[in-house]
C-alpha positions as CSV (number, residue, x, y, z in Angstrom):
1,M,-33.4,61.3,49.6
2,R,-30.1,59.8,50.1
3,K,-28.8,58.4,46.7
4,T,-28.0,54.8,46.6
5,M,-23.9,53.9,47.3
6,T,-23.1,51.4,44.4
7,I,-19.9,49.8,44.4
8,L,-18.5,51.7,42.4
9,G,-19.0,54.7,44.0
10,A,-17.3,53.1,47.1
11,V,-14.4,52.2,45.2
12,G,-13.9,56.1,44.1
13,L,-14.8,57.1,47.8
14,T,-12.0,55.3,49.2
15,A,-9.5,56.9,47.1
16,A,-10.9,60.3,48.2
17,M,-10.6,59.5,51.6
18,A,-7.4,58.5,51.3
19,A,-6.4,61.7,50.2
20,G,-8.3,64.1,52.5
21,V,-8.6,62.7,56.0
22,S,-9.8,64.7,58.4
23,A,-9.4,64.7,62.2
24,D,-12.9,62.7,62.7
25,D,-12.2,60.5,59.9
26,R,-10.7,57.0,60.1
27,F,-8.2,55.3,57.2
28,A,-6.0,52.3,57.0
29,M,-4.0,50.6,54.2
30,G,-3.5,47.3,55.0
31,G,-4.7,47.5,58.4
32,K,-7.7,46.7,60.5
33,I,-10.2,49.5,61.7
34,T,-12.1,49.4,64.9
35,V,-14.1,51.7,66.2
36,G,-15.0,50.9,70.1
37,A,-18.1,51.1,71.6
38,G,-18.6,55.2,72.9
39,E,-16.6,56.5,70.0
40,V,-17.8,58.6,67.5
41,V,-16.1,59.4,63.9
42,D,-17.4,60.6,60.3
43,D,-16.0,58.6,57.4
44,V,-14.4,55.5,57.7
45,A,-12.6,53.7,55.0
46,S,-9.7,50.7,54.6
47,M,-7.8,49.4,51.7
48,G,-7.0,45.8,52.5
49,G,-8.3,45.4,55.8
50,D,-11.2,44.4,58.2
51,V,-13.6,47.6,59.8
52,T,-15.2,47.2,63.2
53,I,-17.7,49.6,64.0
54,A,-18.8,48.9,67.5
55,G,-19.7,52.7,68.3
56,V,-21.4,55.6,65.7
57,A,-19.7,56.6,62.5
58,E,-21.9,59.3,61.0
59,G,-20.6,59.6,57.7
60,D,-20.2,56.6,55.0
61,V,-18.0,52.9,56.0
62,V,-16.1,52.0,53.3
63,S,-13.9,48.5,53.1
64,M,-11.8,47.4,49.5
65,G,-10.7,44.0,49.9
66,G,-11.8,43.5,53.7
67,D,-15.1,42.9,55.7
68,V,-17.3,45.3,57.5
69,F,-18.7,44.7,60.7
70,V,-21.6,46.8,62.1
71,L,-22.0,46.3,65.7
72,G,-23.2,49.4,66.5
73,E,-24.5,52.7,64.1
74,V,-23.9,53.8,60.7
75,E,-25.7,57.1,59.8
76,G,-24.4,57.0,56.1
77,D,-23.7,53.6,53.6
78,V,-21.9,51.0,53.9
79,A,-20.0,49.4,50.9
80,T,-17.5,46.8,50.1
81,A,-15.5,45.5,47.5
82,G,-13.8,42.1,47.8
83,G,-15.5,41.8,51.0
84,D,-18.3,40.7,52.8
85,V,-20.9,43.1,55.5
86,R,-21.9,41.6,58.5
87,I,-24.9,43.9,60.2
88,E,-25.8,43.3,64.1
89,G,-26.3,47.0,64.5
90,L,-28.2,49.8,62.6
91,V,-27.4,51.2,59.3
92,E,-29.4,53.9,58.1
93,G,-28.2,54.7,54.8
94,D,-27.7,52.0,52.1
95,V,-25.2,48.7,52.2
96,A,-23.6,47.2,49.1
97,T,-20.9,44.8,48.3
98,A,-19.2,43.8,44.9
99,G,-18.1,40.0,45.3
100,G,-19.0,39.7,49.0
101,S,-22.0,38.7,51.0
102,V,-24.4,40.7,53.5
103,T,-25.7,38.7,56.6
104,F,-27.6,39.9,59.3
105,G,-27.7,39.1,63.1
106,P,-30.9,39.1,64.8
107,N,-30.8,42.4,66.0
108,G,-29.2,43.6,62.6
109,R,-31.5,46.5,60.4
110,V,-30.7,48.3,57.4
111,E,-33.1,51.3,56.8
112,G,-32.3,51.5,53.3
113,E,-31.5,49.2,50.4
114,V,-29.2,46.2,50.3
115,R,-27.4,45.1,47.5
116,T,-25.3,42.2,47.1
117,H,-23.8,41.1,43.2
118,G,-26.2,44.4,41.9
119,Q,-29.3,42.5,42.8
120,R,-31.3,44.3,45.5
121,V,-31.9,42.5,48.8
122,A,-35.3,43.2,50.6
123,P,-33.4,44.4,54.2
124,S,-36.5,43.0,56.1
125,A,-36.1,39.5,54.6
126,P,-34.4,36.8,57.0
127,H,-30.9,36.1,56.3
128,A,-29.5,33.1,57.3
129,E,-26.1,32.6,58.5
130,E,-23.7,31.7,55.9
131,S,-21.6,28.7,56.7
132,A,-17.9,28.2,56.1
133,I,-18.4,26.4,53.1
134,G,-20.7,28.2,51.4
135,S,-18.2,31.4,52.1
136,F,-15.5,29.3,50.8
137,F,-17.5,28.4,47.5
138,R,-18.5,31.6,47.2
139,R,-14.8,32.6,46.8
140,V,-13.8,30.1,44.5
141,G,-16.9,31.4,42.2
142,A,-15.4,34.7,42.4
143,F,-12.1,33.4,41.2
144,A,-13.7,31.4,38.7
145,M,-15.2,34.7,36.9
146,L,-11.5,36.0,37.3
147,F,-10.3,33.4,35.1
148,L,-13.0,33.5,32.5
149,L,-12.3,37.6,32.1
150,A,-8.7,36.8,31.5
151,F,-9.2,33.8,29.0
152,A,-11.8,35.9,27.4
153,F,-9.4,38.7,27.0
154,R,-6.8,36.3,25.5
155,L,-9.1,34.2,23.1
156,L,-10.6,37.9,21.8
157,A,-7.4,40.0,21.7
158,K,-4.1,37.4,21.7
159,D,-1.7,40.1,20.9
160,R,-3.1,42.6,23.3
161,F,-2.8,40.0,26.2
162,H,0.7,39.3,25.1
163,A,1.8,43.1,25.1
164,V,-0.2,43.5,28.9
165,R,1.4,40.7,29.9
166,A,5.3,41.8,28.9
167,A,4.6,45.2,29.9
168,M,4.3,44.0,33.8
169,V,7.5,41.6,33.1
170,K,9.7,44.4,31.7
171,T,8.6,46.8,33.8
172,P,8.3,45.4,37.4
173,L,8.6,48.6,39.5
174,K,6.6,51.1,37.0
175,T,3.5,49.2,36.6
176,P,2.2,49.3,40.4
177,L,3.0,52.9,40.6
178,T,1.3,53.6,37.1
179,G,-1.5,51.5,38.4
180,L,-2.0,53.7,41.8
181,A,-1.4,56.8,39.6
182,F,-4.1,55.9,37.2
183,F,-6.6,54.6,39.8
184,C,-6.2,57.8,41.6
185,A,-6.8,59.8,38.7
186,A,-9.6,57.8,37.6
187,V,-11.3,58.5,41.1
188,V,-10.8,62.4,40.5
189,A,-12.9,62.3,37.4
190,I,-15.3,60.2,38.6
191,L,-16.0,62.2,41.2
192,G,-15.7,65.2,39.4
193,S,-18.0,64.2,36.8
194,A,-20.9,63.2,39.7
195,V,-21.1,67.1,40.8
196,T,-23.5,67.6,38.6
197,V,-26.5,65.8,37.4
198,V,-25.5,65.9,33.9
199,G,-22.2,64.4,34.7
200,L,-23.8,61.2,37.0
201,P,-24.1,59.2,33.7
202,V,-20.5,60.0,32.8
203,A,-19.2,59.0,36.2
204,A,-21.1,55.7,36.5
205,V,-19.8,54.5,32.9
206,L,-16.0,55.9,34.3
207,A,-17.0,53.9,37.6
208,F,-17.5,50.6,35.5
209,G,-14.5,51.1,33.3
210,L,-12.6,51.5,36.5
211,V,-13.8,48.0,38.2
212,L,-13.3,46.6,35.2
213,A,-9.7,47.6,34.4
214,V,-8.9,46.6,37.8
215,Y,-10.5,43.2,37.8
216,L,-8.5,42.7,34.1
217,G,-5.6,43.7,36.3
218,L,-6.0,41.3,38.6
219,A,-6.5,38.9,36.2
220,M,-3.6,39.6,34.1
221,S,-1.1,39.2,37.5
222,A,-2.6,35.9,37.8
223,A,-1.6,35.2,34.0
224,V,2.1,36.4,35.0
225,L,2.0,34.8,38.4
226,G,1.1,31.1,36.7
227,A,4.0,32.0,34.2
228,V,6.8,32.1,36.8
229,L,5.9,29.1,38.3
230,P,8.5,27.0,38.9
231,W,6.2,23.8,37.5
232,E,7.5,22.5,34.5
233,K,4.3,21.3,32.6
234,L,3.3,24.9,32.3
235,Q,6.2,25.5,30.0
236,G,4.2,26.9,27.0
237,R,0.7,26.4,28.2
238,E,-0.8,29.7,28.6
239,N,-4.4,28.4,29.6
240,L,-2.9,26.1,32.2
241,Q,-0.4,28.8,33.4
242,L,-3.7,31.3,33.7
243,A,-5.5,28.7,35.5
244,A,-2.5,28.2,38.0
245,G,-1.7,31.7,38.6
246,V,-5.7,32.3,39.6
247,G,-5.4,29.5,42.0
248,A,-2.3,31.0,43.6
249,L,-4.3,34.0,44.0
250,F,-7.1,32.1,45.5
251,F,-4.9,30.4,48.0
252,L,-3.5,33.8,49.0
253,S,-6.6,35.1,49.5
254,L,-8.0,33.1,52.2
255,L,-4.6,34.3,54.5
256,P,-5.9,37.0,56.8
257,F,-4.5,40.1,56.2
258,V,-1.4,39.2,54.0
259,G,-4.2,37.5,51.1
260,N,-6.2,41.3,51.0
261,L,-3.0,42.9,50.8
262,A,-1.4,40.4,48.1
263,L,-4.4,41.3,46.2
264,I,-4.4,44.8,46.3
265,V,-0.6,44.8,45.1
266,A,-1.5,42.1,42.3
267,A,-4.6,44.4,41.3
268,L,-2.3,47.4,41.1
269,F,0.5,45.7,39.2
270,G,-1.9,44.6,36.5
271,L,-3.7,48.1,36.4
272,G,-0.6,49.6,35.7
273,S,0.5,47.6,32.9
274,V,-3.1,48.3,31.5
275,A,-2.7,51.7,31.6
276,V,1.0,51.5,30.4
277,T,0.0,49.8,26.9
278,R,-3.2,51.3,26.6
279,L,-4.9,48.1,27.0
280,G,-2.5,46.1,25.0
281,G,-2.7,48.7,22.2
282,K,1.1,50.0,22.6
283,P,3.3,47.0,21.6
284,V,5.8,45.8,23.9
285,T,8.6,43.4,23.1
286,P,7.9,40.2,24.7
287,V,10.2,38.6,27.2
288,S,12.1,35.3,26.4
289,E,14.6,35.0,29.1
290,G,14.4,34.2,32.8
291,P,11.5,32.3,34.7
292,Y,9.1,34.0,32.6
293,R,8.0,31.8,29.9
């Protein structure tokens, strides 16, 4: 029986596809992927772009930071991180989202499980079309959780919070490259652990830790962004800076293509600073000059 592809596995699969794309695979970073009617492909993966399947995907369809539209047929699983899934055709495997929704057209059908926000949804249950207002407030809720994550980190580990934030400012070129390398290394470790049944629990823990680190990295990027905004009232008010930074990322996320790409870059910046400082355990001299405050 096909194992349910969780979102944690989806994140790892996206990076794995980037490392080894075959002739029958489709992979894109920061761009859309469209499998036209009559086309047959294997796996499909996108980072920062939407995926439309009007033909047939014989493997899995994964998107990180983009939406997935199934108009044709997917023989494998469908998973998104930070995107929605619209089912107008057939998915033979499972469907899972993190930070997104799953909606069905009149002919949409999923033969496996449907999970959204970690909760199982009956594929046969009626799914109402989500309104633009509902989608907007769902996104607001996701960014509110991002603010709470950074707020809790600052409240519980203020010195570590400052160390991670300072690393992003002092090494703006090193941190995103480190974040990308850390992400790829973590994915390799997750996939390596998942090879055996004994290693599956380890893989699940590693995957959960990676997703948490990515979200924490995005939250830390919001903290730095809020600190550099040219607004005098933000001076020395870290909570307000954090709120302003999260708000700026929220409005960026509303922009097509550019918004998703900006979120990926911000996440890599933050993830790199988390890795460089070992979650703030390695002290970094704070920056006291320039627009950062």
